[in-house]
C-alpha positions in Angstrom: -21.6 -17.7 -12.7 -21.7 -14.3 -14.1 -24.3 -11.7 -14.1 -24.4 -8.4 -15.8 -26.1 -6.7 -13.2 -25.5 -8.1 -9.8 -22.6 -9.8 -8.0 -21.6 -11.2 -4.5 -18.1 -12.2 -5.2 -15.7 -9.8 -6.0 -12.0 -10.8 -7.3 -8.7 -8.8 -7.8 -6.3 -10.7 -9.8 -2.7 -10.1 -10.0 0.6 -11.6 -11.2 1.6 -13.0 -7.6 -1.8 -12.7 -5.3 -5.3 -12.7 -5.7 -7.7 -10.9 -3.2 -11.5 -12.5 -2.8 -14.3 -10.5 -1.3 -17.5 -12.5 -0.9 -20.5 -10.4 0.0 -23.5 -11.9 2.3 -25.6 -9.5 0.3 -26.0 -9.3 -3.4 -24.8 -6.2 -4.8 -26.0 -4.0 -7.5 -23.3 -3.2 -10.3 -22.8 0.7 -11.0 -25.1 1.8 -8.1 -23.7 3.9 -5.4 -25.5 3.3 -1.8 -25.6 5.8 0.8 -23.3 4.8 3.8 -25.0 3.9 6.9 -25.3 6.4 9.8 -23.2 9.2 8.3 -24.8 12.5 7.1 -22.4 14.8 5.6 -22.4 18.3 6.2 -19.8 21.1 4.6 -17.3 21.7 7.1 -18.0 19.1 9.2 -15.0 18.2 11.1 -16.1 14.8 12.3 -17.3 14.1 8.5 -13.6 15.3 7.2 -12.1 13.2 9.6 -14.2 9.9 8.7 -13.7 10.8 4.7 -9.8 11.1 5.6 -10.2 7.7 7.5 -11.9 6.0 4.4 -9.0 7.5 1.9 -6.1 6.2 4.5 -7.8 2.6 4.3 -8.0 2.3 0.8 -4.4 3.9 0.6 -3.1 1.0 2.9 -4.8 -1.4 1.0 -3.6 -0.4 -2.3 -0.1 0.0 -1.1 -0.2 -3.7 0.5 -1.9 -5.0 -2.5 0.9 -3.5 -4.8 3.8 -4.7 -2.4 2.6 -8.4 -2.4 1.7 -8.6 -6.3 5.0 -7.2 -7.5 7.3 -8.5 -4.7 6.2 -11.7 -3.5 8.4 -14.8 -5.1 10.9 -12.0 -6.1 14.1 -10.9 -4.8 13.9 -7.1 -3.6 15.7 -4.4 -1.4 14.2 -3.0 1.5 15.5 0.5 2.1 15.4 3.0 5.1 16.4 6.6 4.3 16.4 8.8 7.4 17.4 12.7 7.5 19.8 13.9 10.3 17.9 17.3 10.0 14.6 16.9 11.9 12.9 17.3 9.0 8.9 17.5 9.6 7.7 19.4 6.5 6.3 16.7 4.2 6.2 18.5 1.0 10.1 19.4 1.3 11.1 16.0 2.0 9.0 14.5 -0.9 11.2 16.8 -3.0 14.2 15.7 -1.9 13.0 11.9 -2.3 12.1 12.5 -6.0 15.5 13.7 -6.7 16.6 10.5 -5.1 14.4 8.4 -7.5 15.6 10.1 -10.3 19.0 9.7 -9.5 18.6 6.0 -8.7 16.6 5.5 -11.9 19.5 6.2 -13.6 22.1 4.0 -12.4 19.4 1.1 -12.2 20.8 -2.0 -15.0 17.2 -2.9 -15.2 13.7 -1.1 -15.3 13.4 0.3 -11.9 10.4 -0.4 -10.1 9.7 1.0 -6.5 7.1 1.6 -3.8 8.0 4.4 -1.4 5.8 5.1 1.8 6.6 7.7 4.5 6.8 7.0 8.3 7.2 9.5 11.1 9.6 9.0 14.1 8.7 9.6 17.5 10.9 13.1 17.3 8.3 13.8 14.5 11.0 13.6 11.5 10.0 11.8 8.3 11.8 8.7 6.9 11.1 6.5 4.1 10.8 3.2 3.3 11.8 2.1 0.1 11.2 -1.5 -1.6 12.6 -1.8 -5.1 13.4 -4.2 -7.2 17.3 -3.3 -6.8 18.7 -6.7 -5.1 22.0 -6.3 -3.3 22.6 -2.3 -4.7 25.7 -0.9 -4.6 25.6 0.5 -0.8 28.3 2.9 -1.5 26.4 4.8 -4.3 22.9 4.8 -2.9 24.2 6.4 0.4 26.4 8.9 -1.1 23.6 10.0 -3.6 21.2 10.3 -0.5 23.7 12.5 1.5 24.7 14.6 -1.3 21.3 15.5 -2.4 20.1 16.4 1.4 23.3 18.4 1.4 22.7 20.6 -1.7 19.2 21.7 -0.6 19.9 25.3 0.9 17.1 24.9 3.2 18.7 22.3 5.0 22.0 23.4 6.9 23.2 19.8 7.8 25.4 16.8 6.9 23.0 14.6 5.0 21.4 11.5 6.5 21.5 7.7 6.8 20.7 4.8 4.6 19.8 1.3 5.9 19.5 -1.9 3.1 17.7 -5.1 3.9 18.1 -7.6 0.9 14.9 -9.8 0.8 14.9 -13.1 -0.7 12.1 -15.3 0.5 8.5 -14.7 1.0 8.4 -15.1 4.6 10.6 -11.9 4.7 8.5 -10.2 2.2 5.2 -10.9 4.2 7.2 -9.5 7.1 7.8 -6.5 5.2 4.2 -6.2 4.3 2.9 -6.7 7.4 5.2 -4.0 9.0 4.2 -1.3 6.5 0.2 -2.1 7.2 0.9 -1.9 10.9 2.8 1.6 10.7 0.4 3.0 7.7 -2.5 2.3 10.2 -0.5 4.6 12.7 0.8 7.4 10.7 -1.5 8.0 8.2 -3.8 10.0 10.6 -1.4 12.9 11.2 -3.0 16.3 10.1 0.4 17.4 8.4 -0.3 14.6 6.1 -4.0 15.9 5.0 -4.3 16.8 1.3 -0.8 15.0 0.7 0.2 11.9 -0.4 2.4 9.6 1.9 3.6 7.2 -0.8 4.6 7.0 -4.4 5.2 4.3 -6.6 6.7 3.8 -10.0 4.4 3.8 -13.2 5.4 0.2 -14.2 4.0 -2.0 -11.3 1.6 -4.6 -12.4 -1.8 -3.8 -10.7 -4.5 -6.0 -9.8 -7.4 -6.5 -12.3 -11.0 -6.5 -11.0 -13.8 -8.8 -11.9 -17.0 -9.6 -10.3 -19.2 -12.9 -10.0 -22.6 -13.9 -9.0 -22.6 -17.3 -7.2 -25.6 -18.8 -5.1 -25.4 -18.2 -1.7 -21.5 -17.6 -2.0 -21.2 -16.3 1.7 -21.9 -19.8 3.2 -20.9 -21.9 0.4 -17.6 -23.4 1.6 -17.2 -25.6 -1.8 -17.2 -22.6 -3.6 -15.0 -20.6 -1.3 -12.7 -23.6 -1.6 -12.7 -23.5 -5.4 -12.0 -19.8 -5.2 -8.9 -20.2 -3.0 -7.8 -23.2 -5.5 -5.1 -24.5 -3.1 -3.3 -21.2 -3.2 -1.4 -20.1 -0.1 -3.6 -17.7 2.3 -1.7 -14.8 3.3 -4.4 -13.4 5.3 -8.2 -13.6 5.9 -10.7 -11.5 7.7 -14.7 -10.9 8.1 -16.1 -7.7 8.9 -19.0 -5.9 8.6 -19.9 -3.8 5.3 -20.1 0.0 6.4 -22.5 0.7 3.4 -25.0 -2.2 3.8 -24.6 -3.5 7.4 -24.0 -7.1 6.1 -20.9 -9.1 6.4 -17.8 -9.6 4.2 -15.2 -12.4 3.9 -11.9 -11.4 2.6 -8.9 -13.5 1.6 -5.3 -12.5 0.2 -3.7 -15.5 -1.6 -0.2 -16.1 -2.7 -0.6 -17.5 -6.2 
């Protein structure tokens, strides 16, 4: 049942995935609710960290959703890009990455789609994980491009970097990659060097999840309606947690269509 004013089921529909959130409490559309137990004060360090944590959570959800919606049921490459130089400057690293992406886009034989996320090594150095629709790319070329771009940067007096390629052709490996990225994003996003900076980039031509809301009688405890929403699709992940705003429970399902 649809409602113009209230909902208790939120759907995110994509090309390859569907996300379902079922709320214990009916929610009014368009009404902002004050978050429980948080009083915002300008310049408050604790509040800034809480805001950053919330932003990090949104970023992780966005990236995992994009990976699953664009690369499940497809063949793609998972490329790791590292610097030999102990590069810890986020802005500088992102500049080098942007040049590399432009170079790769020019040699791509098809419309280039990608998601790239940053990770920090134990020594503090930055490296990147690039998921793209380039399947079995020319390794020699993509390695030479990465090394040459680094060498041409006058701020880095070093001999380049390394490239590792894993070609992914089945959903089990695709889900492994998605899980891996989710885990290290949780670990890396809290670094102070990332405050005010993006730790990921994506191509504009990715397929995005489209939102819609529904009002279903007693949806949270209605197993028949939940099964109807799942509709025999494969469950990628599921969880039940407490809404930080209302204090009520939420059931979450991620499905492969």
